[in-house]
MITIVEX-671284 format. One line per 2 residues: their letters; for each residue x, y, z of C-alpha. Coordinates in pm, whole numbers, plus 32768, in hexadecimal, padded with zeros to 4 digits. Each point is the difference from the previous one (the first is absolute). Example, Ala and Ser with C-alpha at 12.3 -4.5 7.8 and 13.67 -1.06 7.14 Angstrom:
AS	84CE,7E3E,830C | 8089,8158,7FBE
END
This chain:
MP	8000,8000,8000 | 8113,8100,8050
IR	80A0,7FB8,7EAC | 7EB7,8037,7F4C
RA	7FC1,8140,80BF | 815C,8082,7FA9
AF	7FC9,7FA7,7E92 | 7EB7,80BD,8004
WR	80A2,813D,8081 | 8120,7FE0,7F09
AL	7F06,7FDF,7EE5 | 7F3D,812D,807C
VA	8139,80D8,8014 | 8077,7F8E,7EA8
LA	7EAF,8047,7F5D | 7FF2,8157,80A1
VV	815D,805D,7F8C | 7FC8,7F81,7E9D
GV	7EAE,80AE,7FEA | 808A,814D,8079
SF	8126,7FDB,7F12 | 7F17,7FCB,7ED8
YV	7F38,8135,8060 | 8134,80DB,802F
AL	80A2,7F87,7EBC | 7EC5,804B,7F38
TT	7FAB,8151,809B | 814F,80A2,8058
PP	80EB,8071,7EEB | 8174,7FD5,8045
RL	80D3,812D,8052 | 810E,7FFC,7EF7
GL	8151,80A1,8033 | 808A,80F7,7F05
DL	80E4,7EF6,7F6D | 7EC4,7F49,7F91
RG	7F1A,811D,7F97 | 8100,8101,7F8F
GT	8054,8154,808E | 810A,80BE,80BF
RI	807E,7FC4,8161 | 80CE,810D,80AC
VL	80A7,7FEB,8154 | 804C,8155,8098
ET	80DC,8046,812D | 7FCD,8139,80D0
QD	8133,80D2,8050 | 804D,80E7,8123
SL	7FDC,8170,7FB0 | 80A4,8126,80AF
TV	7ED8,8027,80E9 | 7F45,7EB2,8000
RA	807A,7E9F,8050 | 7F7D,7EF1,7F19
DA	7F63,7F26,810D | 7EC8,7F27,7FED
DA	7F1A,8129,8042 | 809A,80D3,7EEC
TD	7FEF,7ED7,7F13 | 7E8F,7FD1,804F
RA	7FBE,816F,7FB2 | 80C3,7FDD,7EBC
LE	7F30,7ECD,7FAE | 7EBE,80C6,801C
VL	8089,8111,7F1E | 8068,7EFC,7F00
RR	7EAA,7F5C,8011 | 7F5B,814D,7FA6
RV	80F2,802E,7EE0 | 7FC0,7EA4,7F78
DG	7E8B,8038,801A | 8033,8137,7F2F
LG	80A7,7F30,7EF1 | 7EC3,7F32,7FD3
VA	80AB,7EAB,801A | 7F0E,7EDF,8032
EP	802A,7F3B,8145 | 814C,8093,8072
SL	80A7,7F71,8136 | 80D7,80C5,80F4
AR	808C,7F74,8143 | 8116,8049,80F7
AG	810F,7EF5,8016 | 80D4,8027,8136
ER	8043,8156,8095 | 8079,80BF,7ECF
RI	7F7F,7F52,7EC9 | 7EC6,8024,7F32
VV	7F96,7F00,7EFB | 7F2D,808C,7EE4
EL	7F59,7F16,7F05 | 7F5B,8096,7ECE
PG	7F4B,7EFE,7F28 | 7FFD,804B,7E8F
VQ	8109,8113,800F | 8106,7F9B,7F00
DP	80CE,8142,7FFB | 80C1,8017,8148
RE	807F,815B,7FA6 | 7EA6,8095,802C
AA	7FB4,7F4C,8144 | 8152,803B,80A5
GV	8008,8169,7F8C | 7EB1,8053,809E
IG	7FF5,7F3B,8143 | 816E,8012,805A
RT	8037,8179,7FF3 | 8010,80BA,8148
AQ	7F0F,8108,7F78 | 806E,811C,80E2
LT	7F0D,8105,7F7D | 8041,8165,807A
FH	7F85,815C,7FA4 | 80F7,8127,8000
AV	800A,8170,7FBE | 80ED,8063,7EE6
TA	80E5,8111,807E | 80D9,803E,7ECC
TA	80A3,7F63,7ED2 | 815B,7F6B,8030
DG	812B,7FA2,7F30 | 800B,7EA7,809C
PA	8066,7EFE,8045 | 7EE4,7F40,809F
GP	804F,7F80,815A | 7F7A,7F70,8144
PA	7F31,80D2,80F0 | 80A8,80FB,80E3
AD	7FCB,7FF9,8176 | 7EC3,80D1,7FE4
GS	7F75,7F2B,7EE2 | 804C,80F6,7EE6
RV	80A7,7F71,7ECC | 8052,8029,7E8D
LA	7F5B,7F19,7EFF | 7FE6,7FF7,7E84
DP	7EEA,80CA,7F61 | 7F21,7F13,7F36
GL	7F82,811F,7F27 | 8159,8085,7FA4
PG	8106,7F08,7F89 | 814A,8046,80AF
GH	7F5C,80EF,80F3 | 7FE0,7FD9,817A
LR	7F19,807F,810F | 8056,8060,8164
LG	7EEC,7F7C,80E1 | 7F9F,805D,815F
PP	7FBA,7F02,8115 | 7ED8,7F15,7FC6
VL	7EB6,809D,8068 | 7F36,7EBE,7FF6
TG	8036,7E93,7FA1 | 7F43,7EEF,7F4E
DG	7F68,7F92,814C | 7F16,8128,7FE2
VK	7F76,7F8B,7EB2 | 7EA1,7F75,8024
DA	7FCB,7F85,7E9C | 80AB,8002,7EAF
SA	7F71,7FA5,7EAE | 8072,800F,7E98
VL	7F1B,80D0,7F20 | 8005,805D,7E92
DT	7FC8,8175,7FD0 | 7F47,8016,7EB6
RT	7F84,8164,803B | 814F,80B3,8007
GL	80C3,7F01,7F36 | 8109,7FD9,8110
GW	7FE9,7E84,7FEA | 8021,7F1F,812E
SI	8027,8096,815A | 7FD8,7F97,816C
DL	7EF1,8092,80DC | 805D,8016,8170
SF	7F27,803B,812F | 808A,8042,815C
RG	7F90,7F96,8157 | 7FDF,80D8,8137
SA	810C,8104,803F | 80BA,7F9B,7EC3
GD	7F00,80CB,7F39 | 8055,8134,80D0
SW	8174,7FC8,7FC8 | 7FC3,7FEC,7E8C
AR	7F3A,8146,8006 | 8116,80AB,80C4
LT	810D,7F82,7F10 | 7F47,8070,7EC7
GE	7F95,8149,80A6 | 816A,805F,8043
AA	8062,7FA4,7E9B | 7EE1,80D3,7F74
CA	809E,8139,8094 | 812F,7FE3,7F18
AP	8011,809F,7EA6 | 7F8E,7F2C,7EDB
TD	8165,7FD9,7F7E | 8099,7FC3,8156
PA	8064,7E92,803E | 7F6F,8029,815E
RR	7EA3,7FFA,7F66 | 8032,7E8E,7FBC
VA	7FB9,7EDA,80E6 | 80CF,7EC0,7FE0
IV	7F6C,7EA5,8030 | 811C,7F0B,8044
LD	7FF2,7E84,7FF9 | 8134,7F3A,8063
DR	80F7,811D,7FCB | 7F6C,8058,7EAE
VL	7F2C,812F,7FAD | 7EC7,7F72,7F65
SA	7F6A,814F,7FB6 | 8047,816C,805A
PG	7ECC,80BD,7F89 | 7FD6,8173,802A
VQ	7EDC,8079,80D0 | 7EF5,8094,7F22
DS	7FC1,8178,8001 | 7E9F,7FCA,8087
VP	8085,7F79,814B | 7FF5,8111,810C
CG	8147,8067,80A6 | 800E,7F76,8163
QG	7EC8,7F2C,7FD6 | 8072,7EF2,7F0D
IT	7F40,7EDF,7F6D | 7EF2,7F9E,80F3
GG	7F0D,7EE1,7FFC | 80FE,7EF0,804F
ST	8047,7F8D,7E9C | 80F0,8042,7EE1
QI	807E,7F71,7EBA | 8159,7F87,7F8F
TG	8051,8030,7E91 | 813A,7FA7,7F46
GF	7FBF,7F5E,7EB0 | 7FC1,7EA6,8090
SA	7F9D,7ED5,7F2F | 7ED3,7F34,806C
DE	80D9,7EF2,80A4 | 80DF,8100,80AD
AR	7ED2,80B8,808B | 7F62,7EC0,8084
DL	8143,7F81,809E | 8046,8151,809F
AA	7E9E,8014,8089 | 8027,7EA3,8096
LV	8147,8068,80A4 | 7F79,8144,808E
KG	7EBD,7F63,8075 | 80B9,7EDE,80A0
GA	80CE,80F2,80CC | 816C,8008,805E
LP	80B1,7ECE,8082 | 8072,8035,8166
VP	8152,7F60,7FAB | 80B9,7FC1,7EBA
VT	7FE1,7EA6,7F62 | 80E0,7F40,7F13
VI	7FB4,7EDB,7F1D | 80C6,7ECB,806E
EQ	7F43,7EFC,7F36 | 7F2C,8013,7ECB
ST	7F72,7EEF,7F23 | 7F17,8000,7ED7
VG	7F5C,7ECB,7F6D | 7F4C,7FF7,7EB3
PT	7E9C,7F7A,7FF6 | 804D,7EE2,7F11
LG	810E,7F6A,80E0 | 7F10,7FCF,8123
AE	7EF3,7F60,7F27 | 80FF,7F14,7F6A
AI	8085,7FA8,815B | 7EA2,7FAA,807C
RA	7FBE,7F27,7ED0 | 8150,7F51,8019
SA	7FE0,7FC2,8178 | 7E9E,7F78,7FD8
LA	8078,7F17,7EEE | 8126,7F8E,80D5
AA	7F18,7FC4,8129 | 7F0C,7F35,7F2E
IG	8112,7F2C,7F61 | 80B3,7FD1,814B
LL	7EBF,7F9A,80B0 | 7F9F,7F0E,7EE9
CT	8157,7F5D,7FFA | 8013,7FED,817A
GA	7EA1,7F72,8014 | 804A,7EFC,7EF3
FV	813E,7F97,80B4 | 7F58,7FE5,8154
IA	7EE2,7F37,7F6A | 80F1,7F13,7F52
VY	80BB,7FC2,8146 | 7EE4,8000,80FF
RL	7ED1,7FA3,7F2A | 7EB8,8054,80B2
LG	80B3,80BE,8114 | 80B3,80C0,7EEE
VL	7EB3,805F,7F61 | 7F81,8080,814E
AT	8146,80BB,803D | 7FDE,80A7,7EAB
VA	7EA2,8074,805A | 808C,8088,8146
LA	8116,80AF,7F3E | 7EFF,80AB,7F23
LY	7F42,806E,8136 | 8149,8073,8095
GL	802D,80E6,7ED4 | 7EA2,808B,8037
IS	8035,8036,8176 | 8154,80A6,7FDF
YA	7F87,80E6,7EE8 | 7ECC,8060,80CD
AV	80DE,8047,812D | 80DE,80E6,7F31
VA	7EDE,80CF,7F7B | 7F41,7FFE,814B
LG	812D,808A,80BB | 8028,810F,7EFA
AT	8164,7F8E,7FB7 | 8096,8090,7EC4
LT	8041,7EF1,7EFF | 8150,8040,7F59
LP	80C9,7F46,7EF9 | 80E1,7F53,8101
GL	7EC4,7FCB,80CC | 7F69,7F43,7EDC
AG	813B,7F2D,7FF5 | 7FDA,7FB8,8174
FV	7E97,7FA0,7FC7 | 805F,7F0F,7EE8
LA	812A,7F75,80BF | 7F2C,7FB6,8132
IG	7F31,7F11,7F2A | 8133,7F26,7FD7
MA	8059,801B,8170 | 7E98,7FB8,806A
VD	801E,7E9A,7F89 | 810B,7FC2,810A
AN	7F0F,7FD1,8123 | 7F29,7F12,7F35
VL	812F,7F2F,7F9F | 8078,7FEF,8169
VF	7EAD,7F80,8074 | 7FD8,7F06,7EE5
ER	815C,7F6F,802E | 7FBF,7FD6,8174
AR	7EB3,7F59,7FB9 | 80A9,7F12,7F0A
EE	8102,7F9F,8102 | 7EF4,7FC0,8105
YT	7F27,7F31,7F16 | 8115,7F29,7F6C
AP	80B3,7FBE,814C | 7FBF,7E97,807C
RA	7F09,7FEE,8121 | 7FDA,7F06,8114
AG	7E8E,804A,801B | 7EE6,7F1D,7F93
PG	7FA4,7FAC,7E9A | 7F7E,8115,7F25
RE	80B2,8110,80C2 | 80E0,804B,7EDB
RD	7ED1,8060,7F30 | 7F93,8111,80F1
LR	8044,8141,7F3F | 7F80,80F2,8105
RP	8102,7FC2,810D | 8137,8027,7F21
LR	7F70,8142,7F79 | 7FC3,808D,815C
VG	815C,7F9A,806E | 8092,8099,7EC6
FA	7F66,8153,804C | 8064,7FED,816E
KA	8167,7F96,7FBB | 8037,80F8,7EE6
WS	7F8C,812E,80C7 | 814F,803D,80AD
AV	80C5,8005,7EB9 | 7EF3,80CF,7F4F
AD	7FFC,8105,8115 | 817A,801A,8020
SN	8041,8012,7E8A | 7EF6,810A,7FC8
VT	8072,80D5,8126 | 815A,8015,7F65
TL	7F67,807B,7EBA | 7F29,80FB,80BC
LA	8136,8089,80AD | 80A2,8046,7EAE
AG	7EBD,8098,7F76 | 7FE0,80DE,8133
LL	8160,8085,7FD0 | 7FAB,8051,7E97
FV	7ED7,80CB,8074 | 80D0,80BF,80FF
FA	8136,8048,7F30 | 7F8A,8003,7E98
TG	7F72,8130,7F51 | 7F01,8035,7EF1
PV	7F86,7ED6,7F39 | 80E2,7F02,80B0
KG	7F48,8043,8145 | 7ECD,7F78,7F51
FG	80BB,7EBA,7FC3 | 802E,7FD5,8177
VT	7E8D,803E,803A | 7F80,7F0B,7EFB
LS	8100,7EF8,8063 | 7F95,8019,816D
IG	7E91,7FE9,7FA5 | 804D,7EDC,7F1A
VL	80B6,7F3F,8110 | 7EE4,802D,80F9
AS	7EF9,7FAA,7EFC | 80C2,7EC8,7F99
MF	8006,7F83,8167 | 7E8A,803B,801B
SA	7FB0,7F51,7EB8 | 80E0,7ED4,8046
ML	7FB9,7FC5,8170 | 7E8D,804C,7FF2
IT	7F6C,7FEE,7EA2 | 80D4,7EDC,7F84
RL	7FBF,7F4C,8147 | 7E88,802E,7FE6
LA	7FF7,7F85,7E98 | 80E7,7EDA,8045
EW	7F47,7F8E,813A | 7EB6,8015,7F47
AV	808C,7F35,7EDC | 8096,7EE3,80CF
RR	7EB3,7FCE,80B2 | 7F59,7FAC,7EB6
PA	7FCB,7E85,7FE5 | 8076,7FFC,7E95
VA	814A,809F,8067 | 8029,7F26,8135
RR	7FE0,7EC9,7F27 | 810B,8081,7F0F
PT	8115,8099,80D7 | 80EE,800F,7ED7
LT	7F26,8116,7F71 | 8067,80E7,811A
GM	8174,7FE9,7FC1 | 8044,7F9D,8169
AT	8011,7E8A,7FBB | 8122,8020,7F0C
VG	815C,804F,807A | 8084,808C,7EBB
RL	8131,7FA3,7F36 | 80EC,80F5,80A5
RT	7FA5,7F97,8162 | 8011,7E8E,7F9F
RL	815D,802E,7F76 | 8070,80C6,812F
TR	7F71,7EFA,80EC | 80A6,7EE2,7F44
RP	8152,80AB,7FEA | 801D,812E,80E9
PR	8112,80F4,7F97 | 812E,8015,80E6
LM	804D,8169,7FB2 | 8090,8059,8153
RH	8121,7F0D,7FCE | 8091,8107,7F18
RR	7F93,8132,80C4 | 8156,80A4,7FF3
RW	800D,7FC8,7E89 | 7EAF,80AC,7FD1
LG	806E,8124,80D5 | 813C,8018,7F31
VC	7F37,8015,7EBE | 7F25,810E,809D
AG	8137,80BF,806C | 8080,7FF3,7E9B
LL	7EB9,808D,7F7A | 800E,8113,8105
LL	8161,805C,7F93 | 7F85,8013,7E98
AV	7EE2,80E3,806A | 80E5,80DF,80CE
AG	80EE,8016,7ED7 | 7EE3,807A,7F27
IG	7F90,8100,8101 | 8162,807C,803C
GR	8084,7FE6,7E9D | 7EDB,8064,7F24
GL	7F44,80C1,810B | 7E8B,802A,802B
DF	7F3D,80D9,7F0E | 7F39,80CB,80FA
GV	7EC6,80A0,7F78 | 7FAC,816F,8022
EF	7F41,7FB5,8142 | 814E,7FBC,80AC
TG	80EB,80EA,7F45 | 7F27,8129,7FAA
GR	7FCB,8075,7E9E | 7EF9,7FE5,7EF5
VA	7F95,7EEA,7F16 | 7EF9,8024,7EF0
QY	7F6D,7EEC,7F2A | 7F63,8054,7EB1
TA	7F4B,7F46,7EEE | 804C,8081,7EA4
AQ	7F23,8006,7ECD | 810B,7F4F,7F33
RV	8127,7F1B,8031 | 810F,8097,80DC
DA	816F,7FDF,7FA8 | 80CB,7FF2,8141
DA	8130,80B7,7F74 | 7F2C,8113,7F66
AR	7F3C,802E,8145 | 8141,8012,80C8
AA	8098,80FF,7F12 | 7EC6,80D5,800E
VV	8005,800D,817D | 8174,8053,8005
GA	7FC2,8110,7EFE | 7EF5,8096,80E0
GF	810C,803D,8107 | 7FF4,7EC4,80D3
PQ	8142,7F3E,7FBA | 7FE8,7F3F,814A
AV	7EA4,7F76,7FBA | 7FCB,7E87,7FE7
VQ	7F22,7FB7,7ED3 | 7F70,7EA3,7FCE
TT	7F04,7F6F,7F0F | 7F01,7EF1,8054
GD	7F5A,7F44,7EE8 | 7FD4,80B9,7EB9
TG	7F53,813C,8079 | 8062,8027,816E
VS	8112,80E9,807A | 806B,8066,815E
VR	80E3,811D,806A | 80A8,800E,8153
TK	80A8,8141,8070 | 806A,80B0,8138
ET	7EF7,80D2,80A8 | 7F6A,80DD,7EF1
GD	7EE2,80F5,7FF9 | 7EC7,7FE4,7F2D
DQ	8083,80FB,7F00 | 813E,7F34,7FCD
QQ	7F33,7EC4,7FE0 | 7F2F,80AB,7EF6
RI	813F,8047,7F3B | 8058,7E8E,800D
RE	7EA5,7FA2,7F88 | 800F,80F7,7EE1
AL	8156,7F79,7F99 | 7F7E,7E9B,7FFD
TG	7ECD,806B,7F3B | 80E7,806E,7EE9
VA	808B,7EA0,7FD1 | 7EE0,7F22,8076
GE	7EC4,80C1,7FA9 | 7EEB,8058,80F1
LS	803E,7F7D,8161 | 7F0C,7FA0,8112
VE	8073,7FFE,816A | 7FDC,7EAC,80A3
RD	80B7,8055,8142 | 80C6,812A,8081
EL	80A3,7FEF,8158 | 80CB,8106,80B7
IG	80AB,7FB5,814C | 80C7,810A,80B7
PS	815C,7F9D,807C | 7FA2,802E,816E
LG	7ED5,7F1A,7FD9 | 80D1,7F00,7F46
SE	80FA,7FF7,811D | 7EE3,7FDF,80F7
LR	7F60,7EE2,7F40 | 814C,7F48,7FF6
GY	800C,801C,8178 | 7E9A,7F86,801B
AL	804F,7ED6,7F20 | 8127,7F98,80D7
AA	7F34,8034,813C | 7EE2,7F30,7F75
LG	80E4,7EDF,7FA3 | 80B7,8013,814E
LA	7EBC,8007,80C4 | 7F77,7EE3,7F2D
VA	8127,7F24,8060 | 7FEA,8067,816F
AQ	7E86,7FD0,8012 | 8012,7EA7,7F64
LL	811A,7F9D,80EB | 7F41,8078,8131
YL	7EBC,7F55,7F9C | 80A6,7EB8,7FA7
TI	80CB,8001,8140 | 7EBC,801E,80C4
RF	7F4F,7EF1,7F3A | 812B,7F14,7FD5
RW	8151,7FC3,80A1 | 8113,80FA,7FB7
AF	80BE,7F18,7F15 | 7ECB,7FDB,7F26
AA	7FCD,8177,7FF4 | 816C,8042,7FA9
AA	7FFA,7EFE,7EE8 | 7EC1,8092,7F69
VI	808B,8162,8005 | 814E,7F93,7F6C
AM	7F4A,7F54,7EE2 | 7F24,8131,7FC9
AQ	812D,80EE,7FFD | 80A6,7F1A,7F02
DL	7ECD,8013,7F20 | 8002,817C,800D
LL	8171,8015,7FA6 | 7FDA,7F0A,7EE2
VL	7EDD,80C4,7F6A | 80C6,8143,8023
GL	8129,7F5A,7F58 | 7F24,7F81,7EE5
FA	7F7D,8160,7FBE | 8163,8089,800D
WL	807B,7F07,7EFB | 7ECD,8036,7F23
GK	8018,817B,8020 | 7E93,8020,8067
PV	7F8B,8133,80C4 | 7FE2,7FFA,8179
DS	7ED9,80DD,8054 | 7EDB,8012,80F1
VF	7F45,7EE9,7F4D | 8136,7F25,8024
LA	7FFE,8054,8174 | 7E9B,7F7C,800C
AL	8079,7EC0,7F5A | 811F,7FDC,80FA
LT	7F1D,8023,812D | 7F10,7F07,7F65
IV	8124,7F10,7FD8 | 804B,8032,8171
GY	7EA1,7F89,8054 | 7FFC,7EE4,7F05
SV	815B,7F7B,8058 | 7FB2,7FF3,8172
ND	7EA4,7F7A,7FB2 | 8094,7ED1,7F52
TV	8109,7FC6,810A | 7F04,8019,811B
VV	7F33,7EDF,7F75 | 8131,7F19,8002
LD	8071,807C,8155 | 7EA4,7FC5,8088
RL	8016,7E95,7F8D | 8161,7FE0,808B
RE	7F88,807F,8151 | 7EE7,7F00,7FFD
LR	80ED,7EE5,7FA5 | 80EA,8065,8119
RT	7EE4,7FE3,80F9 | 7FA3,7EA4,7F8B
GA	815A,7F75,7FBA | 80F8,80AD,80E4
KA	8100,7EE7,7FEC | 8037,8025,7E89
SW	811D,80D9,7F83 | 7FB9,815E,7F87
AD	807E,7FA2,7EA4 | 7F05,7EE1,7FE6
LA	7EE5,80D8,8083 | 8055,8113,7F08
DR	7FFE,7F09,7EDD | 7EAF,7F7A,806E
AV	7F72,8160,8026 | 8071,805C,7EA1
AQ	7F76,7EBC,7F6B | 7EAD,8023,80AA
TL	7FCE,816E,7F9F | 8095,7FF2,7EA4
PR	7EB2,7FAF,7F56 | 7F67,8131,80A7
TV	812D,80D4,7F9A | 7FE9,7F94,7E95
NT	7E86,8029,7FEB | 8002,8157,80A6
GM	8124,8074,7F2E | 7F4B,7F97,7EC4
GA	7ED3,80D5,8061 | 80DC,8132,8030
LF	80C7,7FBC,7EC3 | 7EC7,7FE9,7F27
VL	7F95,815B,8070 | 815A,809B,7FE5
VA	803D,7F75,7EA5 | 7EAD,8089,7F97
LA	805F,8154,8092 | 8150,7FFB,7F50
AF	7F62,7F9E,7EB4 | 7EC7,80D7,8006
GG	8038,8105,810D | 80B1,80F3,7F17
DS	814F,80B0,801D | 7F9D,80A6,8148
LA	7FF2,7EB2,80B8 | 8101,7F37,7F3C
DF	8128,8046,80E9 | 7F1F,7FD5,812F
SV	7F99,7EA7,7F83 | 8168,7F9E,7FB1
AL	806E,805B,8161 | 7EE7,7F38,809E
LA	8035,7ED6,7F1B | 816B,7FF8,806B
GV	7F99,8030,816A | 7F07,7EDE,7FF9
LL	80FA,7F10,7F64 | 811E,806F,80E1
GT	7F21,7FFF,8134 | 7F97,7E9B,7FC0
AS	8168,7F90,7FCA | 808C,80C0,8128
TV	7F13,7F50,80EF | 8095,7EB0,7FA4
FT	8169,8059,7FB7 | 803E,811F,80F1
AM	7F06,800F,811F | 7FFB,7E8D,8053
PV	817C,7FCE,7FF2 | 802C,8135,80DD
VV	7F02,7F74,80FA | 80BA,7EB3,8010
LL	8154,80A7,8029 | 7F83,80EB,810F
QE	7F54,7EEA,80BE | 813A,7F2A,7FEC
RF	80D7,8122,8071 | 7F0F,806B,8114
PD	7F46,7EC3,8067 | 7EC4,8009,80D1
RP	8012,7FEB,8175 | 7FBB,7E9F,8081
QE	7EA3,8054,807B | 7FA6,808C,7EA6
AE	8091,7ED8,7F44 | 7F45,7F07,80D4
EA	7EB8,80BC,7FF4 | 7EDD,7F0D,7FDF
PA	7F2B,8015,7EC9 | 7EB1,80A9,8019
PH	7EEA,7F05,8050 | 7F36,8050,7EC9
AA	812C,7FBF,7F20 | 8067,7EA9,8083
GA	7F2E,7F3D,7F0B | 8077,80DA,7EE6
AR	8168,7FB8,8060 | 7FCB,7E8C,7FE4
AG	7F5A,802E,7EAF | 811D,80DD,7F92
DH	8101,7EF7,8059 | 7F53,7F1C,7F09
NG	7FC2,80DA,7ED2 | 80B0,8149,803F
AV	7EBB,80C7,800E | 7FD5,80AA,8150
V	7EC4,80C9,803C
END
């Protein structure tokens, strides 16, 4: 009765979660990042001024000013948020020209109104102690004006709007209205100017924005001396175009920033790149899921069918969780979503392999016991829980570090990977369990246990049981081979060096698609001829070209684009990224901190869950995997960027995930067979978990190969890194972690009371079964 009651509540929870997920998926649109829908992302950093410190409060005030400016630009669904104490992230969907966006929102917009005291010979200069200064006269080329101290600032402006004056034919101008006492100050300023002679420069009033005289109109003759322009409004003229008038009105209306800001990161993504990425990722997910499902069904038969259904529901649940939480779905986030499909099969494989072992182990019970499918399945879920929990926690630690230390789109990878891991545990341990327990209770299934996949051991397990590998006999040889590979990797890192992307070095990289075939030499010569001899120009495919330079402004980037247009025809911007040198240095520090903390966190967790020798071996194997992947990228000359960092931290989780499963079995074998040598126990642990390792690895490889083949250029290097990480992580468990465990345990043997520890009561029967067929459950 308690089992039935528990099954009822599990079914109720599963139905509720699946039902809510269906509703959310059908009614809530996903929130796409700019790298998927196209647009411009700008990261601004506030700077200390002479009078104001750029603290969190000043940054918040600057954020509000920027929000008003962006609203004035008319951008649909803009996003502005403070990141840390001094940074503001601005996302502008659909804005493809970063020059316009950065020029409007990033200017300090210090708007001031001055009396003109006289003309001057120049030169223009900074304000004097009393605020007076000399600036260029916009109405007289080469001329200068001497200005008095500011009488009022842009803070006193109530509203500003661009209007077309069709009555007088003056073209576009800006109408201003003032608030409160600012209107009186304006009347006083214009009243004093009205007392000067018509030809006297003092009859003019200067309107200054960011150290530039926008307009210096003369006060009309109709304005009374000493009274000025009343009514709290005025008009700025100056031969503006329609765009200039609108941008200036947005700046003035938005107000002055309390502190200066500087652009430290800027990226623009074309609309076609995001649509292609979504299509490619969806195709990769479908192919990966189909291949994984077909493989699981071929190996586990009916249980594989049910696991595939659970995997499909896992995809639904994780997608619904992403959109329900309002998480931004980015390109690396899509990759994390697709990758989690391959990793989600791991829990199912662990359970099914445990159930197989339990069912096929000889029993001393009465006749017919071996045909009971329900008990092996329950034991399989119970026994697999420890390994499932430990392996997924290690992945969650890596995903959490990505969320904390990554920036921009890569942060979305950490979010979707975390959601995917939690959803995979739910689907495997609850939904798969419900479906499997329901299936084995059917009389037709009970009469044909081979349909379930539990009654067959499998070719690999049969071969391992008949002739177990004695790998630990040559443990020093394996470690020697691993040391040689590490030396080769270090030689690549030290000799060829790592090609750090602009995220870590600072600079700018732009990717274009041309209307015609691009010749690499001609493109390189055109960029050099435009004045950028240090630029790195590369072509991709027939029509793709990328240009990497040191930090350049938008005007310089426009020169590069115009030069390329001359040799490649019309260009469309696929991606344009700018990273300031200070941010690049900071991101390098974050990357090192993330990797260091990942190693420390895994070591701490594994030390708590296992003995110290196990934890040390797992971390050594994981560090080896990281170095080998770094060495591979150094030898191949592939870029090391933030997406590669996401791949490295995923490898951290996957490598430890695989090792934990084998260590969990080794710990169990030690409890039930304490008198055996550590080398024999390690060989048995590897042999008993190898089918799970192969089957889980195949699930991940299907998805990664699909990503590499169909995920597009943006995810190709990411997929290569993870493919290498999966293969190396699987090998390092056997050839690095287990030999290190054996050597450490031989060098630092257990205390007598630990070595003679009695086996747990519930495992005694399993130990006897294991002595017979090598399958301990």
